[in-house]
GUPAMI-691646 format. One line per 8 residues: number of its first residue (from 1); their letters; for each residue x, y negated, z negated of C-alpha. Coordinates in Angstrom, 1 decimal, m for minus. Example, Ala and Ser with C-alpha at 12.3 -4.5 7.8 and 13.67 -1.06 7.14 Angstrom:
REM residues 2
1 = AS = 12.3,4.5,m7.8  13.7,1.1,m7.1
//
This chain:
REM residues 115
1 = MGIKMVLS = 182.0,119.5,m26.2  179.5,119.1,m23.4  180.0,115.3,m23.0  179.4,114.2,m19.4  179.1,110.5,m19.7  180.3,107.6,m22.0  179.4,104.0,m22.2  182.3,101.6,m21.8
9 = GEGADEIF = 182.6,98.0,m22.7  184.6,97.1,m19.6  183.8,93.6,m18.5  182.7,92.1,m21.8  186.0,90.2,m22.4  185.9,88.9,m18.8  182.3,87.8,m19.0  182.3,86.3,m22.5
17 = GGYLYFHK = 185.9,85.0,m22.8  187.1,87.7,m25.2  190.8,87.4,m24.7  192.8,85.4,m27.3  194.3,83.0,m24.7  190.7,81.7,m24.0  191.2,79.7,m27.2  193.4,77.4,m25.1
25 = APNAKEFH = 190.7,76.6,m22.5  190.8,72.8,m22.0  187.1,72.5,m21.0  184.1,74.5,m19.9  184.9,74.3,m16.1  188.4,75.7,m16.6  187.0,78.3,m18.9  184.4,79.4,m16.4
33 = NELNRKLN = 186.9,79.4,m13.5  189.2,81.7,m15.6  186.2,84.1,m16.3  185.6,84.3,m12.5  189.3,84.9,m11.8  189.4,87.7,m14.3  186.2,89.3,m13.1  187.4,89.2,m9.5
41 = KLHLFDCL = 190.4,91.3,m10.4  188.7,93.7,m12.8  188.4,96.5,m10.3  192.1,96.4,m9.7  193.2,97.1,m13.2  190.9,97.7,m16.2  188.1,99.4,m14.4  190.5,101.5,m12.3
49 = RANKSMAA = 192.3,102.6,m15.4  189.1,103.5,m17.2  187.7,105.4,m14.2  190.9,107.4,m13.7  191.2,108.2,m17.4  187.6,109.4,m17.7  187.7,111.3,m14.3  190.8,113.2,m15.6
57 = WGIEARVP = 188.5,114.8,m18.2  185.5,115.2,m15.9  183.6,112.4,m17.7  181.6,109.6,m16.1  182.2,106.2,m17.5  179.2,103.8,m17.2  179.8,100.0,m17.6  176.6,98.3,m18.7
65 = FLDKEFLD = 178.2,94.9,m19.0  178.9,95.0,m15.2  175.3,95.8,m14.3  174.5,93.3,m11.5  171.4,91.8,m13.1  173.2,91.5,m16.5  176.2,89.9,m14.9  174.1,87.5,m13.0
73 = VAMRTNPE = 172.4,86.2,m16.2  175.6,86.2,m18.2  177.6,84.3,m15.6  174.8,81.7,m15.3  174.9,81.1,m19.0  176.4,77.7,m19.9  180.1,78.4,m20.4  180.1,75.9,m23.3
81 = LKMIKGQR = 178.1,78.5,m25.3  180.8,81.1,m24.6  183.8,79.0,m25.5  185.7,79.5,m28.7  185.1,76.3,m30.7  184.8,75.5,m34.4  183.5,78.5,m36.3  183.0,80.6,m33.1
89 = IEKNILRE = 185.2,83.5,m32.4  185.8,85.5,m29.2  182.6,86.8,m27.6  180.6,85.0,m30.3  177.5,84.8,m28.1  177.6,88.6,m27.6  178.2,89.2,m31.3  175.2,87.0,m32.2
97 = AFSGQLPK = 173.0,89.1,m29.8  173.8,92.2,m31.9  173.5,90.5,m35.3  171.4,92.7,m37.6  171.9,95.7,m35.3  175.5,96.5,m36.2  177.4,96.4,m39.5  178.9,93.0,m40.2
105 = DILWRQKE = 182.4,94.4,m40.6  182.3,95.8,m37.1  180.4,93.0,m35.5  182.6,90.2,m36.7  186.0,91.9,m36.8  188.9,90.2,m34.9  189.6,91.5,m31.4  192.5,93.9,m31.1
113 = QFS = 194.6,94.1,m27.9  194.4,97.3,m25.8  197.5,98.1,m23.9
//
């Protein structure tokens, strides 16, 4: 089909606490520590799988959430703002950033696991 490159959302869950178990984070410090732990291992699992899957078809996967400048800003953001509390759902801060840009049924749908 002539597709040479795709954008991938790799890293968003690790940066913004998108996994369902983040609901159990006891406080902002532990939440942030877990984000760092997940980010430090990302290249061993998720990114490696995505890269190999795309390379098998001759497609380059780009990961805008892992851009160094974006990552720097996102990881310096107060972890309290990323935590799942009250009416907030996973990756709430990221979803709010795209409010009005994407259909609500896509923007606010519950996260599905990818295995």
